[in-house]
PDB file as gemmi writes it, atoms N, CA and C in Angstrom:
CRYST1    1.000    1.000    1.000  90.00  90.00  90.00 P 1                      
ATOM      1  N   MET A   1       2.887 -15.320  -1.866  1.00  0.00           N  
ATOM      2  CA  MET A   1       1.744 -14.747  -1.204  1.00  0.00           C  
ATOM      3  C   MET A   1       1.903 -13.228  -1.052  1.00  0.00           C  
ATOM      4  N   LEU A   2       3.101 -12.769  -0.804  1.00  0.00           N  
ATOM      5  CA  LEU A   2       3.346 -11.332  -0.648  1.00  0.00           C  
ATOM      6  C   LEU A   2       3.050 -10.591  -1.945  1.00  0.00           C  
ATOM      7  N   THR A   3       3.505 -11.122  -3.056  1.00  0.00           N  
ATOM      8  CA  THR A   3       3.247 -10.495  -4.358  1.00  0.00           C  
ATOM      9  C   THR A   3       1.756 -10.441  -4.643  1.00  0.00           C  
ATOM     10  N   GLU A   4       1.056 -11.499  -4.329  1.00  0.00           N  
ATOM     11  CA  GLU A   4      -0.388 -11.535  -4.536  1.00  0.00           C  
ATOM     12  C   GLU A   4      -1.084 -10.472  -3.684  1.00  0.00           C  
ATOM     13  N   TYR A   5      -0.615 -10.305  -2.457  1.00  0.00           N  
ATOM     14  CA  TYR A   5      -1.192  -9.301  -1.554  1.00  0.00           C  
ATOM     15  C   TYR A   5      -0.949  -7.895  -2.102  1.00  0.00           C  
ATOM     16  N   ILE A   6       0.261  -7.637  -2.543  1.00  0.00           N  
ATOM     17  CA  ILE A   6       0.599  -6.319  -3.093  1.00  0.00           C  
ATOM     18  C   ILE A   6      -0.236  -6.042  -4.339  1.00  0.00           C  
ATOM     19  N   ARG A   7      -0.354  -7.018  -5.210  1.00  0.00           N  
ATOM     20  CA  ARG A   7      -1.182  -6.842  -6.420  1.00  0.00           C  
ATOM     21  C   ARG A   7      -2.626  -6.524  -6.061  1.00  0.00           C  
ATOM     22  N   ALA A   8      -3.168  -7.260  -5.104  1.00  0.00           N  
ATOM     23  CA  ALA A   8      -4.555  -7.029  -4.690  1.00  0.00           C  
ATOM     24  C   ALA A   8      -4.713  -5.625  -4.117  1.00  0.00           C  
ATOM     25  N   ALA A   9      -3.788  -5.209  -3.280  1.00  0.00           N  
ATOM     26  CA  ALA A   9      -3.868  -3.874  -2.676  1.00  0.00           C  
ATOM     27  C   ALA A   9      -3.773  -2.787  -3.738  1.00  0.00           C  
ATOM     28  N   MET A  10      -2.895  -2.968  -4.710  1.00  0.00           N  
ATOM     29  CA  MET A  10      -2.712  -1.945  -5.745  1.00  0.00           C  
ATOM     30  C   MET A  10      -3.929  -1.815  -6.644  1.00  0.00           C  
ATOM     31  N   THR A  11      -4.764  -2.842  -6.729  1.00  0.00           N  
ATOM     32  CA  THR A  11      -5.990  -2.703  -7.519  1.00  0.00           C  
ATOM     33  C   THR A  11      -6.974  -1.754  -6.844  1.00  0.00           C  
ATOM     34  N   HIS A  12      -6.772  -1.500  -5.573  1.00  0.00           N  
ATOM     35  CA  HIS A  12      -7.632  -0.573  -4.824  1.00  0.00           C  
ATOM     36  C   HIS A  12      -7.056   0.842  -4.787  1.00  0.00           C  
ATOM     37  N   ALA A  13      -5.896   1.020  -5.382  1.00  0.00           N  
ATOM     38  CA  ALA A  13      -5.249   2.338  -5.379  1.00  0.00           C  
ATOM     39  C   ALA A  13      -6.061   3.332  -6.203  1.00  0.00           C  
ATOM     40  N   THR A  14      -6.168   4.536  -5.685  1.00  0.00           N  
ATOM     41  CA  THR A  14      -6.790   5.625  -6.427  1.00  0.00           C  
ATOM     42  C   THR A  14      -5.760   6.727  -6.579  1.00  0.00           C  
ATOM     43  N   VAL A  15      -5.708   7.312  -7.752  1.00  0.00           N  
ATOM     44  CA  VAL A  15      -4.792   8.420  -8.020  1.00  0.00           C  
ATOM     45  C   VAL A  15      -5.605   9.529  -8.662  1.00  0.00           C  
ATOM     46  N   GLU A  16      -5.479  10.726  -8.118  1.00  0.00           N  
ATOM     47  CA  GLU A  16      -6.231  11.855  -8.667  1.00  0.00           C  
ATOM     48  C   GLU A  16      -5.337  13.086  -8.775  1.00  0.00           C  
ATOM     49  N   TRP A  17      -5.715  13.952  -9.678  1.00  0.00           N  
ATOM     50  CA  TRP A  17      -4.990  15.193  -9.921  1.00  0.00           C  
ATOM     51  C   TRP A  17      -5.475  16.242  -8.926  1.00  0.00           C  
ATOM     52  N   LEU A  18      -4.545  16.842  -8.207  1.00  0.00           N  
ATOM     53  CA  LEU A  18      -4.864  17.939  -7.301  1.00  0.00           C  
ATOM     54  C   LEU A  18      -4.420  19.229  -7.970  1.00  0.00           C  
ATOM     55  N   GLY A  19      -5.328  19.850  -8.689  1.00  0.00           N  
ATOM     56  CA  GLY A  19      -5.003  21.046  -9.460  1.00  0.00           C  
ATOM     57  C   GLY A  19      -4.466  22.181  -8.609  1.00  0.00           C  
ATOM     58  N   ASP A  20      -5.030  22.360  -7.405  1.00  0.00           N  
ATOM     59  CA  ASP A  20      -4.562  23.436  -6.530  1.00  0.00           C  
ATOM     60  C   ASP A  20      -3.103  23.243  -6.120  1.00  0.00           C  
ATOM     61  N   ALA A  21      -2.732  21.999  -5.901  1.00  0.00           N  
ATOM     62  CA  ALA A  21      -1.362  21.701  -5.480  1.00  0.00           C  
ATOM     63  C   ALA A  21      -0.457  21.394  -6.665  1.00  0.00           C  
ATOM     64  N   ASN A  22      -1.053  21.268  -7.848  1.00  0.00           N  
ATOM     65  CA  ASN A  22      -0.311  20.968  -9.072  1.00  0.00           C  
ATOM     66  C   ASN A  22       0.466  19.647  -8.971  1.00  0.00           C  
ATOM     67  N   GLU A  23      -0.200  18.613  -8.423  1.00  0.00           N  
ATOM     68  CA  GLU A  23       0.413  17.296  -8.293  1.00  0.00           C  
ATOM     69  C   GLU A  23      -0.655  16.218  -8.237  1.00  0.00           C  
ATOM     70  N   PHE A  24      -0.226  14.971  -8.360  1.00  0.00           N  
ATOM     71  CA  PHE A  24      -1.114  13.828  -8.238  1.00  0.00           C  
ATOM     72  C   PHE A  24      -1.052  13.299  -6.808  1.00  0.00           C  
ATOM     73  N   TYR A  25      -2.181  12.835  -6.323  1.00  0.00           N  
ATOM     74  CA  TYR A  25      -2.281  12.245  -4.986  1.00  0.00           C  
ATOM     75  C   TYR A  25      -2.858  10.842  -5.138  1.00  0.00           C  
ATOM     76  N   GLY A  26      -2.232   9.875  -4.495  1.00  0.00           N  
ATOM     77  CA  GLY A  26      -2.714   8.503  -4.546  1.00  0.00           C  
ATOM     78  C   GLY A  26      -2.809   7.909  -3.162  1.00  0.00           C  
ATOM     79  N   GLU A  27      -3.746   6.980  -2.999  1.00  0.00           N  
ATOM     80  CA  GLU A  27      -3.890   6.295  -1.724  1.00  0.00           C  
ATOM     81  C   GLU A  27      -4.497   4.921  -1.936  1.00  0.00           C  
ATOM     82  N   ILE A  28      -4.352   4.088  -0.913  1.00  0.00           N  
ATOM     83  CA  ILE A  28      -5.010   2.789  -0.862  1.00  0.00           C  
ATOM     84  C   ILE A  28      -5.857   2.816   0.406  1.00  0.00           C  
ATOM     85  N   PRO A  29      -7.152   3.074   0.269  1.00  0.00           N  
ATOM     86  CA  PRO A  29      -8.006   3.266   1.444  1.00  0.00           C  
ATOM     87  C   PRO A  29      -7.989   2.102   2.441  1.00  0.00           C  
ATOM     88  N   GLU A  30      -7.842   0.883   1.948  1.00  0.00           N  
ATOM     89  CA  GLU A  30      -7.832  -0.285   2.840  1.00  0.00           C  
ATOM     90  C   GLU A  30      -6.580  -0.349   3.708  1.00  0.00           C  
ATOM     91  N   CYS A  31      -5.550   0.372   3.311  1.00  0.00           N  
ATOM     92  CA  CYS A  31      -4.266   0.343   4.020  1.00  0.00           C  
ATOM     93  C   CYS A  31      -4.033   1.720   4.636  1.00  0.00           C  
ATOM     94  N   ASN A  32      -4.527   1.893   5.831  1.00  0.00           N  
ATOM     95  CA  ASN A  32      -4.481   3.174   6.512  1.00  0.00           C  
ATOM     96  C   ASN A  32      -3.068   3.753   6.570  1.00  0.00           C  
ATOM     97  N   GLY A  33      -2.895   4.937   5.996  1.00  0.00           N  
ATOM     98  CA  GLY A  33      -1.602   5.603   6.008  1.00  0.00           C  
ATOM     99  C   GLY A  33      -0.791   5.412   4.745  1.00  0.00           C  
ATOM    100  N   VAL A  34      -1.301   4.627   3.801  1.00  0.00           N  
ATOM    101  CA  VAL A  34      -0.583   4.417   2.542  1.00  0.00           C  
ATOM    102  C   VAL A  34      -1.072   5.443   1.529  1.00  0.00           C  
ATOM    103  N   TYR A  35      -0.247   6.467   1.320  1.00  0.00           N  
ATOM    104  CA  TYR A  35      -0.571   7.514   0.354  1.00  0.00           C  
ATOM    105  C   TYR A  35       0.715   8.091  -0.212  1.00  0.00           C  
ATOM    106  N   ALA A  36       0.598   8.784  -1.328  1.00  0.00           N  
ATOM    107  CA  ALA A  36       1.773   9.351  -1.991  1.00  0.00           C  
ATOM    108  C   ALA A  36       1.354  10.535  -2.846  1.00  0.00           C  
ATOM    109  N   THR A  37       2.315  11.399  -3.141  1.00  0.00           N  
ATOM    110  CA  THR A  37       2.113  12.505  -4.075  1.00  0.00           C  
ATOM    111  C   THR A  37       3.305  12.539  -5.029  1.00  0.00           C  
ATOM    112  N   ALA A  38       3.038  13.016  -6.246  1.00  0.00           N  
ATOM    113  CA  ALA A  38       4.112  13.116  -7.241  1.00  0.00           C  
ATOM    114  C   ALA A  38       3.658  14.025  -8.378  1.00  0.00           C  
ATOM    115  N   ASP A  39       4.600  14.361  -9.245  1.00  0.00           N  
ATOM    116  CA  ASP A  39       4.333  15.266 -10.366  1.00  0.00           C  
ATOM    117  C   ASP A  39       3.590  14.609 -11.527  1.00  0.00           C  
ATOM    118  N   SER A  40       3.665  13.271 -11.628  1.00  0.00           N  
ATOM    119  CA  SER A  40       2.969  12.579 -12.707  1.00  0.00           C  
ATOM    120  C   SER A  40       2.175  11.407 -12.126  1.00  0.00           C  
ATOM    121  N   LYS A  41       1.204  10.948 -12.878  1.00  0.00           N  
ATOM    122  CA  LYS A  41       0.377   9.829 -12.427  1.00  0.00           C  
ATOM    123  C   LYS A  41       1.219   8.569 -12.258  1.00  0.00           C  
ATOM    124  N   GLU A  42       2.100   8.320 -13.220  1.00  0.00           N  
ATOM    125  CA  GLU A  42       2.961   7.135 -13.145  1.00  0.00           C  
ATOM    126  C   GLU A  42       3.896   7.201 -11.937  1.00  0.00           C  
ATOM    127  N   ALA A  43       4.488   8.358 -11.704  1.00  0.00           N  
ATOM    128  CA  ALA A  43       5.385   8.521 -10.560  1.00  0.00           C  
ATOM    129  C   ALA A  43       4.627   8.350  -9.251  1.00  0.00           C  
ATOM    130  N   CYS A  44       3.400   8.836  -9.197  1.00  0.00           N  
ATOM    131  CA  CYS A  44       2.579   8.691  -8.001  1.00  0.00           C  
ATOM    132  C   CYS A  44       2.263   7.221  -7.758  1.00  0.00           C  
ATOM    133  N   HIS A  45       1.934   6.507  -8.810  1.00  0.00           N  
ATOM    134  CA  HIS A  45       1.654   5.074  -8.700  1.00  0.00           C  
ATOM    135  C   HIS A  45       2.886   4.324  -8.194  1.00  0.00           C  
ATOM    136  N   ASN A  46       4.050   4.643  -8.734  1.00  0.00           N  
ATOM    137  CA  ASN A  46       5.297   3.990  -8.306  1.00  0.00           C  
ATOM    138  C   ASN A  46       5.624   4.307  -6.849  1.00  0.00           C  
ATOM    139  N   GLU A  47       5.426   5.550  -6.462  1.00  0.00           N  
ATOM    140  CA  GLU A  47       5.674   5.962  -5.075  1.00  0.00           C  
ATOM    141  C   GLU A  47       4.703   5.250  -4.134  1.00  0.00           C  
ATOM    142  N   LEU A  48       3.469   5.127  -4.571  1.00  0.00           N  
ATOM    143  CA  LEU A  48       2.456   4.439  -3.774  1.00  0.00           C  
ATOM    144  C   LEU A  48       2.840   2.974  -3.551  1.00  0.00           C  
ATOM    145  N   LEU A  49       3.349   2.333  -4.565  1.00  0.00           N  
ATOM    146  CA  LEU A  49       3.808   0.946  -4.449  1.00  0.00           C  
ATOM    147  C   LEU A  49       4.942   0.834  -3.427  1.00  0.00           C  
ATOM    148  N   GLU A  50       5.866   1.768  -3.478  1.00  0.00           N  
ATOM    149  CA  GLU A  50       6.993   1.775  -2.542  1.00  0.00           C  
ATOM    150  C   GLU A  50       6.500   1.985  -1.105  1.00  0.00           C  
ATOM    151  N   VAL A  51       5.582   2.908  -0.923  1.00  0.00           N  
ATOM    152  CA  VAL A  51       5.025   3.165   0.409  1.00  0.00           C  
ATOM    153  C   VAL A  51       4.284   1.925   0.912  1.00  0.00           C  
ATOM    154  N   LEU A  52       3.540   1.272   0.051  1.00  0.00           N  
ATOM    155  CA  LEU A  52       2.833   0.050   0.429  1.00  0.00           C  
ATOM    156  C   LEU A  52       3.809  -1.017   0.915  1.00  0.00           C  
ATOM    157  N   GLU A  53       4.898  -1.213   0.200  1.00  0.00           N  
ATOM    158  CA  GLU A  53       5.894  -2.215   0.598  1.00  0.00           C  
ATOM    159  C   GLU A  53       6.467  -1.888   1.971  1.00  0.00           C  
ATOM    160  N   GLU A  54       6.809  -0.624   2.203  1.00  0.00           N  
ATOM    161  CA  GLU A  54       7.341  -0.216   3.502  1.00  0.00           C  
ATOM    162  C   GLU A  54       6.299  -0.391   4.603  1.00  0.00           C  
ATOM    163  N   TRP A  55       5.051  -0.071   4.298  1.00  0.00           N  
ATOM    164  CA  TRP A  55       3.957  -0.205   5.260  1.00  0.00           C  
ATOM    165  C   TRP A  55       3.787  -1.665   5.670  1.00  0.00           C  
ATOM    166  N   ILE A  56       3.843  -2.563   4.692  1.00  0.00           N  
ATOM    167  CA  ILE A  56       3.721  -3.997   4.991  1.00  0.00           C  
ATOM    168  C   ILE A  56       4.871  -4.451   5.884  1.00  0.00           C  
ATOM    169  N   LEU A  57       6.096  -4.084   5.523  1.00  0.00           N  
ATOM    170  CA  LEU A  57       7.260  -4.492   6.321  1.00  0.00           C  
ATOM    171  C   LEU A  57       7.183  -3.953   7.750  1.00  0.00           C  
ATOM    172  N   PHE A  58       6.755  -2.710   7.896  1.00  0.00           N  
ATOM    173  CA  PHE A  58       6.620  -2.117   9.225  1.00  0.00           C  
ATOM    174  C   PHE A  58       5.604  -2.894  10.060  1.00  0.00           C  
ATOM    175  N   ARG A  59       4.449  -3.185   9.457  1.00  0.00           N  
ATOM    176  CA  ARG A  59       3.395  -3.892  10.194  1.00  0.00           C  
ATOM    177  C   ARG A  59       3.827  -5.314  10.548  1.00  0.00           C  
ATOM    178  N   VAL A  60       4.537  -5.970   9.645  1.00  0.00           N  
ATOM    179  CA  VAL A  60       5.037  -7.310   9.944  1.00  0.00           C  
ATOM    180  C   VAL A  60       6.055  -7.233  11.084  1.00  0.00           C  
ATOM    181  N   HIS A  61       6.958  -6.283  11.010  1.00  0.00           N  
ATOM    182  CA  HIS A  61       7.978  -6.111  12.049  1.00  0.00           C  
ATOM    183  C   HIS A  61       7.356  -5.870  13.426  1.00  0.00           C  
ATOM    184  N   ARG A  62       6.274  -5.111  13.455  1.00  0.00           N  
ATOM    185  CA  ARG A  62       5.600  -4.770  14.713  1.00  0.00           C  
ATOM    186  C   ARG A  62       4.508  -5.772  15.104  1.00  0.00           C  
ATOM    187  N   HIS A  63       4.376  -6.838  14.323  1.00  0.00           N  
ATOM    188  CA  HIS A  63       3.353  -7.869  14.560  1.00  0.00           C  
ATOM    189  C   HIS A  63       1.948  -7.272  14.582  1.00  0.00           C  
ATOM    190  N   LEU A  64       1.697  -6.330  13.676  1.00  0.00           N  
ATOM    191  CA  LEU A  64       0.388  -5.710  13.544  1.00  0.00           C  
ATOM    192  C   LEU A  64      -0.391  -6.426  12.448  1.00  0.00           C  
ATOM    193  N   ASP A  65      -1.683  -6.497  12.626  1.00  0.00           N  
ATOM    194  CA  ASP A  65      -2.527  -7.145  11.622  1.00  0.00           C  
ATOM    195  C   ASP A  65      -2.503  -6.368  10.311  1.00  0.00           C  
ATOM    196  N   LEU A  66      -2.662  -7.101   9.236  1.00  0.00           N  
ATOM    197  CA  LEU A  66      -2.808  -6.517   7.910  1.00  0.00           C  
ATOM    198  C   LEU A  66      -4.233  -6.793   7.442  1.00  0.00           C  
ATOM    199  N   PRO A  67      -4.860  -5.835   6.782  1.00  0.00           N  
ATOM    200  CA  PRO A  67      -6.230  -6.077   6.327  1.00  0.00           C  
ATOM    201  C   PRO A  67      -6.283  -7.160   5.253  1.00  0.00           C  
ATOM    202  N   ILE A  68      -7.356  -7.897   5.237  1.00  0.00           N  
ATOM    203  CA  ILE A  68      -7.590  -8.865   4.172  1.00  0.00           C  
ATOM    204  C   ILE A  68      -8.085  -8.077   2.969  1.00  0.00           C  
ATOM    205  N   ILE A  69      -7.446  -8.270   1.830  1.00  0.00           N  
ATOM    206  CA  ILE A  69      -7.803  -7.534   0.621  1.00  0.00           C  
ATOM    207  C   ILE A  69      -8.166  -8.527  -0.472  1.00  0.00           C  
ATOM    208  N   ASP A  70      -9.387  -8.439  -0.935  1.00  0.00           N  
ATOM    209  CA  ASP A  70      -9.894  -9.340  -1.982  1.00  0.00           C  
ATOM    210  C   ASP A  70      -9.646 -10.806  -1.641  1.00  0.00           C  
ATOM    211  N   GLY A  71      -9.805 -11.140  -0.384  1.00  0.00           N  
ATOM    212  CA  GLY A  71      -9.630 -12.514   0.063  1.00  0.00           C  
ATOM    213  C   GLY A  71      -8.188 -12.927   0.297  1.00  0.00           C  
ATOM    214  N   VAL A  72      -7.260 -12.026   0.057  1.00  0.00           N  
ATOM    215  CA  VAL A  72      -5.840 -12.336   0.253  1.00  0.00           C  
ATOM    216  C   VAL A  72      -5.436 -11.854   1.645  1.00  0.00           C  
ATOM    217  N   GLN A  73      -4.867 -12.773   2.414  1.00  0.00           N  
ATOM    218  CA  GLN A  73      -4.495 -12.449   3.780  1.00  0.00           C  
ATOM    219  C   GLN A  73      -3.031 -12.805   4.024  1.00  0.00           C  
ATOM    220  N   LEU A  74      -2.318 -11.874   4.611  1.00  0.00           N  
ATOM    221  CA  LEU A  74      -0.963 -12.150   5.065  1.00  0.00           C  
ATOM    222  C   LEU A  74      -1.031 -12.316   6.576  1.00  0.00           C  
ATOM    223  N   SER A  75      -0.488 -13.389   7.069  1.00  0.00           N  
ATOM    224  CA  SER A  75      -0.488 -13.584   8.509  1.00  0.00           C  
ATOM    225  C   SER A  75       0.926 -13.889   8.977  1.00  0.00           C  
ATOM    226  N   ILE A  76       1.196 -13.447  10.180  1.00  0.00           N  
ATOM    227  CA  ILE A  76       2.513 -13.637  10.772  1.00  0.00           C  
ATOM    228  C   ILE A  76       2.425 -14.864  11.689  1.00  0.00           C  
ATOM    229  N   LYS A  77       3.287 -15.807  11.443  1.00  0.00           N  
ATOM    230  CA  LYS A  77       3.290 -17.012  12.256  1.00  0.00           C  
ATOM    231  C   LYS A  77       4.531 -17.017  13.121  1.00  0.00           C  
ATOM    232  N   GLU A  78       4.318 -17.185  14.392  1.00  0.00           N  
ATOM    233  CA  GLU A  78       5.424 -17.274  15.338  1.00  0.00           C  
ATOM    234  C   GLU A  78       5.981 -18.697  15.278  1.00  0.00           C  
ATOM    235  N   GLU A  79       7.279 -18.808  15.171  1.00  0.00           N  
ATOM    236  CA  GLU A  79       7.897 -20.118  15.180  1.00  0.00           C  
ATOM    237  C   GLU A  79       8.822 -20.211  16.368  1.00  0.00           C  
ATOM    238  N   SER A  80       8.734 -21.327  17.067  1.00  0.00           N  
ATOM    239  CA  SER A  80       9.626 -21.518  18.213  1.00  0.00           C  
ATOM    240  C   SER A  80      10.921 -22.142  17.721  1.00  0.00           C  
ATOM    241  N   VAL A  81      11.985 -21.760  18.381  1.00  0.00           N  
ATOM    242  CA  VAL A  81      13.304 -22.234  17.974  1.00  0.00           C  
ATOM    243  C   VAL A  81      13.791 -23.265  18.943  1.00  0.00           C  
TER     244      VAL A  81                                                      
END                                                                             
């Protein structure tokens, strides 16, 4: 389910050339705070993927909701021991 969520989120990624800054900028609008910059489009895409993974782990750790993306939902289930 995690891989499916990451794939769905990455389909929403946008990467654009920032000529003034001489770098690429990428973001996933559905995932607030997930953005990256790099010297090449491929590097920006890879950095964006890494940031997305960290963002997911942080939100799971803090028990924060994750947006539903293309019908894919990650939910945190509390289990009693």
